[in-house]
C-alpha positions as CSV (number, residue, x, y, z in Angstrom):
1,M,-7.5,-17.0,-38.7
2,L,-5.1,-15.8,-36.1
3,I,-5.1,-12.3,-37.5
4,L,-8.9,-12.3,-37.3
5,N,-8.7,-13.4,-33.6
6,E,-6.2,-10.6,-32.9
7,R,-8.7,-8.2,-34.3
8,I,-11.5,-9.6,-32.2
9,L,-9.4,-9.3,-29.0
10,H,-8.0,-5.9,-29.8
11,P,-11.1,-3.8,-29.1
12,S,-11.6,-5.2,-25.6
13,Q,-7.9,-4.8,-24.9
14,T,-8.1,-1.2,-26.1
15,H,-11.1,-0.6,-23.9
16,F,-9.5,-2.0,-20.9
17,S,-6.3,-0.1,-21.6
18,D,-8.3,3.2,-22.0
19,H,-10.2,2.5,-18.8
20,T,-6.9,1.8,-17.0
21,Q,-5.5,5.0,-18.3
22,Y,-8.6,6.9,-17.1
23,R,-8.3,5.3,-13.7
24,S,-4.6,6.1,-13.6
25,S,-5.5,9.7,-14.5
26,D,-8.0,9.8,-11.7
27,A,-5.4,8.4,-9.3
28,L,-2.9,11.1,-10.4
29,V,-5.4,13.9,-9.9
30,H,-6.3,12.5,-6.4
31,N,-2.6,12.3,-5.5
32,D,-2.1,15.9,-6.6
33,I,-5.0,16.9,-4.3
34,I,-3.5,15.0,-1.4
35,Q,-0.1,16.5,-2.0
36,E,-1.6,20.0,-2.1
37,M,-3.5,19.5,1.1
38,R,-0.4,18.2,2.8
39,K,1.7,21.1,1.6
40,R,-1.0,23.6,2.9
41,L,-1.1,21.7,6.2
42,L,2.7,21.9,6.7
43,K,3.0,25.5,5.5
44,N,0.4,27.1,7.7
45,H,-1.1,24.6,10.0
46,K,-2.5,27.2,12.4
47,S,-4.9,28.6,9.8
48,T,-6.2,25.2,8.7
49,P,-10.0,25.0,9.6
50,D,-9.9,21.4,10.6
51,L,-6.9,22.0,12.9
52,Q,-8.5,25.1,14.4
53,Y,-11.6,23.1,15.1
54,E,-9.6,20.4,16.8
55,L,-7.8,23.0,19.0
56,M,-11.2,24.5,20.0
57,S,-12.5,21.1,20.7
58,I,-9.7,20.4,23.1
59,F,-10.4,23.6,25.0
60,V,-14.1,22.9,25.1
61,R,-13.6,19.3,26.4
62,K,-11.3,20.5,29.2
63,E,-13.8,23.2,30.2
64,L,-16.7,20.8,30.3
65,A,-14.7,18.1,32.1
66,A,-13.8,20.5,34.9
67,Q,-16.8,22.8,34.8
68,W,-17.2,23.1,38.5
69,T,-13.5,23.5,39.4
70,L,-13.3,27.2,38.9
71,V,-16.7,27.7,40.4
72,A,-15.5,25.9,43.6
73,L,-12.3,27.9,43.5
74,A,-14.3,31.2,43.2
75,L,-16.4,30.1,46.2
76,I,-13.2,29.6,48.2
77,F,-11.8,33.0,47.1
78,S,-15.1,34.7,48.0
79,F,-15.3,33.2,51.4
80,T,-11.6,34.0,52.2
81,S,-12.0,37.6,51.0
82,M,-14.6,38.2,53.8
83,F,-11.8,38.4,56.3
84,W,-10.7,41.8,54.9
85,A,-13.7,43.0,52.8
86,P,-17.4,43.4,53.2
87,E,-19.5,40.3,52.7
88,Q,-21.7,42.1,50.1
89,Q,-18.7,42.7,47.8
90,A,-17.5,39.1,48.1
91,I,-21.0,37.7,47.4
92,M,-21.5,40.1,44.5
93,W,-18.1,39.1,43.0
94,L,-19.0,35.4,43.4
95,A,-22.3,36.0,41.5
96,I,-20.5,37.8,38.7
97,I,-18.1,34.8,38.4
98,V,-20.9,32.3,38.4
99,V,-22.8,34.1,35.6
100,A,-19.7,34.5,33.5
101,K,-18.7,30.9,33.9
102,I,-22.2,29.6,33.2
103,S,-22.2,31.6,30.0
104,L,-18.9,30.2,28.9
105,L,-20.0,26.6,29.7
106,E,-23.3,27.0,27.8
107,I,-21.4,28.1,24.7
108,C,-19.0,25.1,25.1
109,R,-22.0,22.7,25.4
110,K,-23.6,24.1,22.2
111,F,-20.3,23.8,20.4
112,A,-19.8,20.2,21.5
113,S,-23.3,19.2,20.4
114,T,-23.0,20.8,17.0
115,P,-21.7,18.5,14.1
116,Q,-18.4,19.5,12.8
117,K,-19.8,20.0,9.3
118,D,-22.2,22.7,10.7
119,V,-19.6,24.5,12.7
120,N,-18.4,27.9,11.4
121,V,-15.0,28.0,13.1
122,E,-14.7,31.8,13.0
123,I,-18.1,32.5,14.5
124,W,-17.7,30.0,17.3
125,Y,-14.2,31.2,18.0
126,R,-15.5,34.7,18.4
127,R,-18.2,33.5,20.8
128,I,-15.7,31.6,23.0
129,F,-13.3,34.5,22.9
130,I,-15.9,37.0,24.1
131,A,-17.2,34.6,26.9
132,E,-13.6,34.0,28.1
133,A,-12.9,37.8,28.0
134,C,-15.9,38.3,30.3
135,C,-14.6,35.6,32.6
136,G,-11.2,37.2,32.6
137,L,-12.7,40.6,33.6
138,A,-14.8,38.9,36.3
139,W,-11.7,37.3,37.8
140,A,-9.9,40.6,37.5
141,S,-12.6,42.3,39.7
142,F,-11.4,40.1,42.6
143,A,-8.5,42.5,43.0
144,L,-11.0,45.3,43.6
145,I,-12.7,43.6,46.6
146,G,-12.0,45.5,49.8
147,I,-9.9,48.1,48.0
148,G,-11.4,50.9,50.1
149,E,-11.1,49.0,53.3
150,D,-7.3,48.8,53.5
151,N,-7.0,51.7,56.0
152,D,-9.8,50.4,58.2
153,N,-8.5,46.9,58.7
154,S,-5.5,46.0,60.7
155,Q,-2.1,45.9,59.0
156,G,-2.0,42.1,59.4
157,Y,-5.3,41.6,57.3
158,V,-4.1,44.1,54.7
159,H,-0.8,42.2,54.3
160,S,-2.5,38.8,54.2
161,S,-5.0,40.1,51.6
162,H,-2.3,41.1,49.2
163,V,-0.4,37.9,49.6
164,F,-3.6,36.0,49.0
165,L,-4.1,38.0,45.8
166,F,-0.7,37.0,44.7
167,A,-1.3,33.3,45.4
168,S,-4.8,33.3,43.9
169,L,-3.4,34.8,40.7
170,I,-0.8,32.1,40.5
171,V,-3.5,29.4,40.9
172,V,-5.7,31.0,38.3
173,L,-2.9,31.4,35.8
174,A,-1.9,27.7,36.2
175,I,-5.5,26.5,35.7
176,R,-6.2,28.7,32.7
177,M,-2.9,27.8,31.1
178,S,-3.8,24.1,31.4
179,F,-7.2,24.7,29.9
180,A,-6.6,27.3,27.2
181,S,-3.0,26.5,26.1
182,T,-4.3,25.3,22.7
183,L,-5.9,28.8,22.0
184,L,-3.4,31.5,23.1
185,P,-5.6,34.5,22.4
186,I,-8.2,33.1,24.7
187,L,-5.5,32.5,27.3
188,Y,-4.5,36.1,27.0
189,V,-8.0,37.6,27.5
190,G,-8.7,35.2,30.4
191,T,-5.6,36.0,32.4
192,I,-4.1,39.4,31.5
193,P,-7.0,41.5,33.0
194,M,-6.5,39.8,36.4
195,T,-2.7,40.2,36.2
196,I,-3.1,43.9,35.5
197,A,-5.6,44.4,38.3
198,V,-3.5,42.6,40.9
199,V,-0.3,44.4,39.8
200,S,-2.1,47.7,40.0
201,R,-3.5,46.9,43.5
202,L,0.0,46.0,44.7
203,L,1.6,49.2,43.2
204,L,-1.0,51.3,45.0
205,Q,0.5,50.2,48.3
206,Q,3.7,52.2,47.5
207,D,5.9,49.6,49.3
208,F,9.0,47.9,48.1
209,F,7.7,44.5,49.2
210,Y,4.6,44.9,47.1
211,L,6.6,46.2,44.2
212,A,8.7,43.1,44.4
213,L,5.5,41.0,44.4
214,A,4.2,42.9,41.3
215,V,7.4,42.3,39.4
216,M,7.3,38.7,40.4
217,I,3.7,38.4,39.2
218,I,4.6,39.9,35.8
219,A,7.6,37.5,35.5
220,V,5.4,34.5,36.5
221,H,2.8,35.5,33.9
222,V,5.4,35.8,31.2
223,Y,6.8,32.4,32.2
224,F,3.3,30.8,32.0
225,I,2.8,32.4,28.5
226,F,6.0,30.8,27.2
227,L,5.0,27.5,28.8
228,A,1.6,27.7,27.2
229,K,3.1,28.4,23.8
230,G,5.2,25.3,24.1
231,L,2.1,23.3,25.0
232,Q,0.2,24.9,22.1
233,T,2.9,24.0,19.7
234,T,3.0,20.4,20.9
235,A,-0.8,20.0,20.7
236,A,-0.8,21.6,17.2
237,S,2.0,19.2,16.1
238,I,0.1,16.2,17.4
239,L,-3.1,17.3,15.7
240,K,-1.2,18.1,12.5
241,Y,0.3,14.6,12.3
242,R,-3.1,13.1,13.1
243,L,-4.6,15.1,10.2
244,Q,-1.7,13.9,8.0
245,K,-2.5,10.3,9.1
246,D,-6.1,10.8,8.2
247,L,-5.1,12.1,4.8
248,L,-2.8,9.1,4.3
249,I,-5.6,6.7,5.3
250,A,-7.9,8.4,2.8
251,E,-5.1,8.1,0.2
252,L,-4.6,4.5,0.9
253,A,-8.3,3.8,0.8
254,E,-8.6,5.5,-2.6
255,A,-5.5,3.6,-3.8
256,K,-7.0,0.3,-2.6
257,S,-10.3,1.2,-4.3
258,I,-8.4,1.9,-7.6
259,S,-6.4,-1.3,-7.1
260,D,-9.4,-3.4,-6.4
261,E,-11.2,-2.0,-9.4
262,A,-8.2,-2.6,-11.7
263,R,-7.8,-6.2,-10.3
264,R,-11.5,-6.9,-10.8
265,R,-11.3,-5.7,-14.4
266,A,-8.1,-7.6,-15.0
267,E,-9.7,-10.8,-13.6
268,D,-12.8,-10.1,-15.8
269,A,-10.5,-9.6,-18.9
270,N,-8.6,-12.8,-18.0
271,L,-11.8,-14.8,-17.6
272,A,-13.1,-13.4,-20.9
273,K,-9.8,-14.4,-22.6
274,S,-10.0,-17.9,-21.1
275,R,-13.6,-18.3,-22.3
276,F,-12.7,-17.0,-25.7
277,L,-9.8,-19.4,-26.1
278,A,-11.9,-22.3,-24.8
279,A,-14.7,-21.4,-27.2
280,M,-12.4,-20.9,-30.1
281,S,-10.3,-24.1,-29.6
282,H,-12.8,-26.3,-31.4
283,E,-13.4,-23.7,-34.2
284,L,-9.6,-23.4,-34.7
285,R,-8.7,-27.1,-34.5
286,T,-11.5,-28.4,-36.7
287,P,-10.5,-26.6,-39.9
288,L,-6.8,-27.1,-39.1
289,N,-7.4,-30.9,-38.9
290,A,-9.0,-30.8,-42.3
291,V,-6.1,-28.7,-43.7
292,L,-3.5,-31.0,-42.2
293,G,-5.3,-34.1,-43.3
294,F,-5.9,-33.1,-46.9
295,S,-2.4,-31.5,-47.2
296,E,-0.9,-34.8,-46.0
297,V,-2.9,-36.7,-48.6
298,M,-1.8,-34.3,-51.3
299,K,1.9,-34.3,-50.4
300,N,2.0,-38.1,-50.2
301,E,0.1,-38.3,-53.5
302,T,-2.2,-40.9,-52.0
303,L,-4.9,-40.5,-54.7
304,G,-2.4,-40.3,-57.5
305,P,0.5,-38.2,-58.8
306,F,0.1,-34.5,-59.3
307,G,2.1,-34.4,-62.5
308,N,3.7,-31.2,-61.2
309,E,6.4,-31.4,-58.5
310,R,5.6,-27.8,-57.5
311,Y,2.1,-28.9,-56.3
312,R,3.6,-31.6,-54.0
313,E,6.0,-29.0,-52.6
314,Y,3.2,-26.5,-51.9
315,A,1.2,-29.3,-50.2
316,D,4.2,-30.0,-48.0
317,H,4.5,-26.3,-47.1
318,I,0.8,-26.2,-46.2
319,H,1.2,-29.3,-44.0
320,V,4.3,-27.9,-42.2
321,S,2.7,-24.5,-41.7
322,G,-0.6,-26.1,-40.4
323,S,1.3,-28.2,-38.0
324,H,3.2,-25.2,-36.7
325,L,-0.1,-23.3,-36.3
326,L,-1.7,-26.2,-34.5
327,N,1.2,-26.5,-32.1
328,L,1.0,-22.7,-31.4
329,I,-2.8,-23.0,-30.7
330,N,-2.1,-26.0,-28.3
331,E,0.6,-24.0,-26.5
332,I,-1.6,-21.0,-26.1
333,L,-4.5,-23.1,-24.7
334,D,-2.1,-24.9,-22.4
335,L,-0.8,-21.6,-21.0
336,S,-4.3,-20.2,-20.6
337,R,-5.5,-23.3,-18.7
338,I,-2.5,-23.1,-16.4
339,E,-3.0,-19.4,-15.7
340,A,-6.7,-19.9,-15.1
341,G,-6.0,-22.8,-12.7
342,K,-7.8,-25.3,-14.9
343,Y,-4.8,-27.5,-15.5
344,D,-5.4,-30.6,-13.4
345,L,-2.5,-32.9,-12.6
346,N,-3.1,-36.6,-13.2
347,E,-0.3,-37.8,-10.9
348,Q,1.2,-41.3,-11.0
349,P,4.6,-42.9,-10.2
350,I,6.9,-42.0,-13.2
351,K,10.7,-42.5,-13.6
352,I,12.2,-39.3,-14.9
353,C,14.9,-41.3,-16.8
354,D,12.3,-43.1,-18.9
355,I,10.7,-39.8,-19.9
356,L,14.2,-38.4,-20.9
357,D,15.0,-41.5,-23.0
358,N,11.6,-41.3,-24.7
359,S,12.0,-37.6,-25.4
360,C,15.5,-38.1,-26.9
361,S,14.2,-40.8,-29.2
362,L,11.4,-38.5,-30.5
363,L,13.9,-35.7,-31.2
364,K,16.8,-37.9,-32.3
365,L,16.2,-37.2,-36.0
366,R,16.3,-33.4,-35.5
367,A,19.5,-33.7,-33.6
368,K,21.0,-36.0,-36.2
369,N,20.3,-33.5,-39.0
370,K,22.4,-30.9,-37.1
371,S,25.1,-33.4,-36.1
372,L,24.5,-32.9,-32.4
373,H,25.9,-35.2,-29.8
374,F,23.9,-36.3,-26.8
375,I,25.8,-36.9,-23.5
376,E,23.6,-38.7,-21.0
377,H,24.4,-39.0,-17.3
378,Y,21.4,-40.7,-15.7
379,D,21.2,-42.2,-12.3
380,V,19.2,-45.3,-13.2
381,S,18.6,-46.0,-9.5
382,L,16.5,-42.9,-9.0
383,P,13.1,-43.8,-7.5
384,P,9.9,-42.8,-9.3
385,L,8.2,-39.4,-8.8
386,W,4.6,-38.6,-8.2
387,V,4.0,-36.4,-11.2
388,D,1.8,-35.9,-14.2
389,E,3.3,-37.9,-17.0
390,R,2.0,-35.7,-19.8
391,A,3.3,-32.5,-18.1
392,I,6.7,-34.0,-17.4
393,R,6.9,-35.2,-21.0
394,Q,6.0,-31.7,-22.2
395,I,8.7,-30.2,-20.0
396,C,11.4,-32.5,-21.3
397,L,10.3,-32.1,-24.9
398,N,10.2,-28.3,-24.7
399,L,13.6,-28.1,-23.0
400,L,15.2,-30.6,-25.3
401,S,13.7,-29.0,-28.3
402,N,15.0,-25.6,-27.3
403,A,18.5,-27.1,-26.7
404,I,18.5,-28.6,-30.2
405,K,17.1,-25.5,-31.8
406,F,19.8,-23.1,-30.3
407,T,22.8,-25.4,-30.5
408,P,24.9,-24.9,-33.6
409,H,25.9,-27.8,-36.0
410,G,28.3,-30.2,-34.4
411,G,27.5,-29.1,-30.8
412,Q,26.6,-31.2,-27.9
413,I,23.8,-31.4,-25.3
414,T,24.4,-32.8,-21.9
415,L,21.5,-34.4,-20.0
416,I,21.8,-35.1,-16.3
417,A,19.3,-36.8,-13.9
418,R,20.4,-37.3,-10.4
419,L,19.5,-37.2,-6.7
420,A,19.4,-33.7,-5.1
421,S,21.2,-33.0,-1.8
422,D,18.0,-32.8,0.2
423,G,16.5,-36.0,-1.2
424,G,14.7,-34.5,-4.1
425,Q,15.6,-35.1,-7.8
426,M,17.3,-32.8,-10.3
427,L,17.1,-32.7,-14.1
428,S,19.7,-30.6,-16.0
429,M,20.1,-29.9,-19.7
430,Q,23.2,-28.0,-20.9
431,D,23.9,-27.0,-24.5
432,T,26.8,-25.3,-26.3
433,G,24.6,-22.7,-28.0
434,P,25.1,-18.9,-28.2
435,G,23.8,-18.4,-24.6
436,I,21.4,-15.7,-23.3
437,P,22.5,-12.3,-21.8
438,E,21.8,-12.2,-18.1
439,C,19.5,-9.2,-18.5
440,E,17.3,-11.1,-21.0
441,I,16.6,-14.2,-18.8
442,P,13.5,-12.7,-17.2
443,K,12.3,-11.8,-20.7
444,V,12.6,-15.3,-22.1
445,L,10.5,-16.6,-19.2
446,E,7.6,-14.3,-20.1
447,A,4.9,-15.4,-22.6
448,F,6.0,-14.7,-26.2
449,G,9.4,-13.5,-24.9
450,Q,12.6,-14.2,-26.9
451,G,16.2,-13.3,-26.5
452,S,17.7,-11.0,-29.0
453,L,20.8,-13.1,-29.7
454,A,18.7,-16.3,-30.0
455,Q,16.5,-14.7,-32.7
456,K,19.5,-13.9,-34.8
457,T,21.2,-17.3,-34.5
458,A,18.3,-19.8,-34.5
459,E,15.0,-20.6,-36.1
460,G,12.1,-18.6,-34.8
461,G,9.7,-19.8,-32.1
462,T,6.5,-18.8,-30.3
463,G,8.2,-17.8,-27.1
464,L,5.7,-20.0,-25.1
465,G,7.8,-23.0,-24.4
466,L,9.8,-21.8,-21.4
467,P,6.8,-20.0,-19.7
468,I,4.8,-23.3,-20.0
469,V,7.7,-25.3,-18.6
470,R,8.1,-22.9,-15.7
471,K,4.4,-23.0,-14.8
472,L,4.2,-26.8,-15.1
473,I,7.2,-27.1,-12.7
474,E,5.5,-24.7,-10.3
475,L,2.4,-26.9,-10.4
476,H,4.5,-29.7,-9.1
477,N,6.0,-27.5,-6.3
478,G,9.3,-27.6,-8.1
479,Q,11.9,-25.0,-9.0
480,F,13.2,-23.9,-12.4
481,E,16.5,-22.1,-13.0
482,I,18.4,-20.9,-16.0
483,K,22.1,-20.4,-16.1
484,S,23.6,-18.9,-19.2
485,H,26.7,-17.1,-20.5
486,L,27.2,-15.6,-23.9
487,R,29.0,-17.8,-26.4
488,T,29.4,-20.7,-23.9
489,G,25.9,-22.1,-23.7
490,T,22.9,-22.4,-21.5
491,E,22.0,-24.7,-18.7
492,V,18.4,-25.3,-17.4
493,I,17.9,-27.0,-14.1
494,V,14.6,-28.5,-13.0
495,Y,14.2,-29.5,-9.3
496,F,11.5,-31.7,-7.9
497,P,11.1,-31.6,-4.1
498,R,11.5,-34.5,-1.8
499,S,7.8,-34.8,-1.2
500,R,7.4,-35.9,-4.8
501,V,9.7,-38.9,-4.5
502,V,7.9,-42.2,-4.2
503,K,8.8,-44.0,-1.0
504,S,5.9,-46.3,-0.8
505,T,2.8,-47.4,-2.8
506,D,0.8,-44.6,-1.1
507,K,0.5,-41.2,-2.8
508,P,2.0,-38.4,-0.7
509,S,-0.3,-35.7,0.7
């Protein structure tokens, strides 16, 4: 029957395992993609389309946020240039600047209004580059205003005009550096033409003072370029880490999705297992009860002697095997109910010493057959505990049965029940068996887990006793501990918290 049940369960387990493997394979593929994207981002972040788009977006936002700043500055420059140049030239230059600036702003507006998925980074970059180049040439033409009027004006106006050109170039360089530092080629085409024009205008004066100004302009421009490169590197790094953060968020979201799906399927599988066990409990127990009943009748020869001793021996084997199978089924069902949260505690005041005495009486014959000696240290003054009597009895019987099973002939088992230091109560069982290797203690606390040395030195078991004990203790908010050393024995300690100790007739919350 159990073999048939295992076959029934096997296909669903295989299906769930295969699905988990597929999901794990998908997760590995996704992780490979994430790692590849991260490597590409770190290796050549400047060529990454998403990063290039973000850098262009920063430039566009700055241009649109201060769209009238350079127009107002151009108006100031045009008005000032009227002191040494004809008004027509100043007004014409202002018109050129306004047209070039409006063209750049219009391109920036269209870029900002276009969804990112529809943006071709190369095309838009080319448009912005050309528009900025036009603006750079327009600003460079400022150096040509009044170039033929130097000899006609007084020496004071000529000197002032060149100093003003120097100052205006510094202002324009500073503004363009703050706007276009994220896109260095655009910074170059927006500032180099004006620098060349102003330097050429100063060199035409053939004077050492203007030569010094020209050299200073070149030095200032180089300094601003290095400064812009630093700003561009900082901005690119910030964006790079932000993109990495987005990738990690996507990775975590995918991992969470996989985890949620795996958890949901695990819960479904656990629910299906619980339903199956609940449905099969009646079908398994009903025929077993018949087998146990008839085998007991047969081995006791209730209806008359067999006439053959072998038949009575076979009937006894059937009864023992059936009892073992029924016990296994009961343990599996108990463990399933506990794991599914269906094990309800029927709590009442119980004295732990009474449960221990009763358990020892039930197992005394088994202990006597192995010549085991019980040493009992009970504190009879211990107050009762609010516990489930059936669960505590099962805990004591399982632990005591294990101690008897793994203790060799002539050994001893020490039972202790006393008050804990914090007001709770402790139960300890210590045997003189072979012990458990420390590395195997977690294994024996798992369902169907058994220690290697115990399998060789004692009769076999289902490996469900200790897991059931541990879970029943946890249901009582207690603690369970195993201390063991090879060839010296094992001690199990059960601790019940102070909140379980009865101090009045009222049940604690």
